[in-house]
Backbone as JSON, one array per atom type, in Angstrom:
{
  "sequence": "MVLRPPVIGAFQFITIASLRVRQLTAGCTPRLDGAHCAAVMAQMEVAAGKVHAVDEPLRAGREA",
  "N": [[48.9, 64.12, 165.81], [52.28, 63.73, 165.86], [54.75, 62.81, 163.66], [57.63, 60.92, 164.13], [60.88, 61.49, 162.94], [62.7, 59.15, 160.98], [65.4, 58.96, 161.46], [65.84, 59.53, 164.09], [65.87, 58.04, 167.19], [63.17, 56.62, 169.07], [63.27, 56.89, 171.93], [65.14, 58.94, 172.19], [63.86, 61.02, 170.82], [61.57, 61.56, 172.31], [62.8, 62.22, 174.82], [64.3, 64.57, 174.06], [62.18, 66.22, 173.25], [60.7, 66.33, 175.59], [62.45, 67.82, 177.26], [62.47, 70.16, 175.82], [59.8, 70.88, 176.18], [59.83, 71.75, 178.78], [61.36, 74.05, 178.58], [59.65, 75.62, 176.94], [57.41, 75.97, 178.5], [58.54, 77.46, 180.5], [58.7, 79.82, 179.33], [60.17, 80.29, 176.92], [60.53, 81.2, 173.53], [58.56, 79.77, 170.94], [59.88, 77.98, 168.16], [58.51, 77.55, 165.8], [55.63, 78.45, 163.92], [52.27, 78.6, 165.02], [49.35, 77.61, 166.95], [49.65, 75.67, 169.37], [49.64, 73.23, 172.03], [52.23, 73.06, 174.55], [53.53, 70.54, 174.52], [52.93, 69.35, 172.03], [53.94, 71.39, 170.32], [56.72, 71.13, 171.09], [57.36, 68.58, 170.12], [56.82, 68.91, 167.37], [58.84, 70.83, 166.8], [61.19, 69.25, 167.26], [60.84, 67.24, 165.38], [60.89, 68.82, 163.04], [63.57, 69.57, 162.98], [64.46, 71.81, 164.32], [65.1, 71.78, 166.92], [67.61, 70.06, 168.66], [69.71, 67.48, 170.07], [72.59, 68.13, 172.12], [75.94, 67.25, 171.75], [77.87, 67.36, 173.7], [77.46, 68.06, 177.07], [76.93, 71.33, 178.54], [78.9, 72.93, 181.0], [79.06, 74.67, 184.07], [81.36, 77.3, 184.69], [83.31, 76.37, 182.93], [86.14, 76.61, 180.84], [86.52, 78.23, 177.78]],
  "CA": [[49.95, 63.22, 166.02], [53.49, 64.2, 165.23], [55.54, 61.67, 163.18], [59.09, 61.0, 164.45], [61.81, 61.26, 161.76], [63.25, 57.85, 161.06], [66.8, 59.1, 161.86], [65.89, 59.87, 165.53], [65.21, 57.0, 167.91], [61.9, 56.95, 169.84], [63.64, 57.42, 173.26], [65.79, 60.25, 172.1], [62.81, 61.99, 170.34], [60.79, 61.93, 173.52], [63.71, 62.9, 175.77], [64.53, 65.87, 173.53], [60.83, 66.94, 173.28], [60.27, 66.67, 176.96], [63.29, 68.9, 177.72], [61.96, 71.37, 175.12], [58.52, 71.31, 176.87], [60.2, 72.51, 179.99], [61.81, 75.35, 178.09], [58.5, 76.31, 176.39], [56.56, 76.3, 179.67], [59.19, 78.47, 181.28], [58.58, 81.16, 178.59], [60.9, 80.37, 175.74], [59.75, 81.45, 172.3], [58.53, 78.67, 170.03], [60.67, 78.21, 166.93], [57.63, 77.32, 164.77], [54.36, 79.17, 164.07], [51.08, 77.81, 165.28], [48.81, 77.66, 168.34], [49.59, 74.32, 169.87], [50.14, 73.12, 173.44], [53.67, 72.99, 174.65], [53.95, 69.21, 174.17], [52.8, 69.2, 170.58], [54.95, 72.28, 169.74], [58.05, 70.63, 171.24], [57.47, 67.44, 169.2], [56.92, 69.53, 166.05], [60.17, 71.48, 166.58], [62.14, 68.29, 167.13], [60.58, 66.64, 164.04], [61.38, 69.76, 162.02], [65.03, 69.8, 163.11], [64.63, 73.11, 164.92], [65.69, 71.49, 168.19], [68.3, 68.82, 168.7], [70.59, 67.16, 171.24], [73.98, 68.53, 172.03], [76.85, 66.12, 171.98], [78.58, 67.5, 175.02], [76.73, 69.02, 177.96], [77.68, 72.5, 179.01], [79.2, 72.9, 182.4], [79.36, 75.96, 184.6], [82.72, 77.52, 185.0], [84.16, 75.76, 181.97], [86.86, 77.57, 180.02], [86.28, 78.05, 176.3]],
  "C": [[51.14, 63.7, 165.19], [54.38, 62.98, 164.87], [57.0, 61.96, 163.52], [59.84, 60.72, 163.24], [62.45, 59.91, 161.98], [64.86, 57.93, 161.55], [67.02, 59.35, 163.36], [65.23, 58.61, 166.15], [64.09, 57.49, 168.74], [62.37, 57.56, 171.18], [64.29, 58.8, 173.14], [64.8, 61.27, 171.65], [62.01, 62.38, 171.61], [61.55, 62.6, 174.54], [63.94, 64.36, 175.35], [63.32, 66.81, 173.73], [60.48, 67.25, 174.72], [61.12, 67.79, 177.62], [62.83, 70.24, 177.12], [60.62, 71.89, 175.76], [58.83, 72.17, 178.09], [60.59, 73.97, 179.68], [60.56, 76.25, 177.66], [57.61, 76.78, 177.55], [57.17, 77.32, 180.57], [59.27, 79.76, 180.53], [59.46, 81.28, 177.42], [60.03, 80.51, 174.5], [59.73, 80.2, 171.38], [59.29, 79.03, 168.68], [59.76, 77.88, 165.65], [56.27, 78.07, 165.03], [53.18, 78.19, 164.36], [50.6, 77.95, 166.74], [48.59, 76.25, 168.77], [50.1, 74.3, 171.29], [51.57, 72.93, 173.42], [54.26, 71.59, 174.25], [53.98, 68.95, 172.73], [53.83, 70.12, 169.88], [56.36, 71.73, 169.88], [58.24, 69.43, 170.26], [57.65, 67.95, 167.78], [58.3, 70.09, 165.83], [61.22, 70.38, 166.45], [62.05, 67.56, 165.78], [61.05, 67.43, 162.94], [62.79, 70.03, 161.99], [65.35, 71.1, 163.72], [65.28, 72.92, 166.26], [66.44, 70.19, 168.16], [69.13, 68.64, 169.91], [71.95, 67.77, 171.06], [74.85, 67.46, 172.44], [77.59, 66.11, 173.34], [77.89, 68.44, 175.92], [77.59, 70.16, 178.47], [77.82, 72.48, 180.53], [79.49, 74.31, 182.9], [80.73, 76.07, 184.93], [83.74, 76.91, 184.06], [84.82, 76.67, 181.08], [86.59, 77.2, 178.55], [87.53, 77.68, 175.57]]
}
């Protein structure tokens, strides 16, 4: 069981972790060591602060 940090809401924690699961199952390299399934690894990464939400979504064709 991965404990959610108190500074992150439950919905946001699960949303970010589920998006990270998609990345991990697509072949992205985990940011933490260990042999865990993608769901647990994603939750661990979010709890450790290795993965977080972006304030503004990226858009294709957007000028820098």
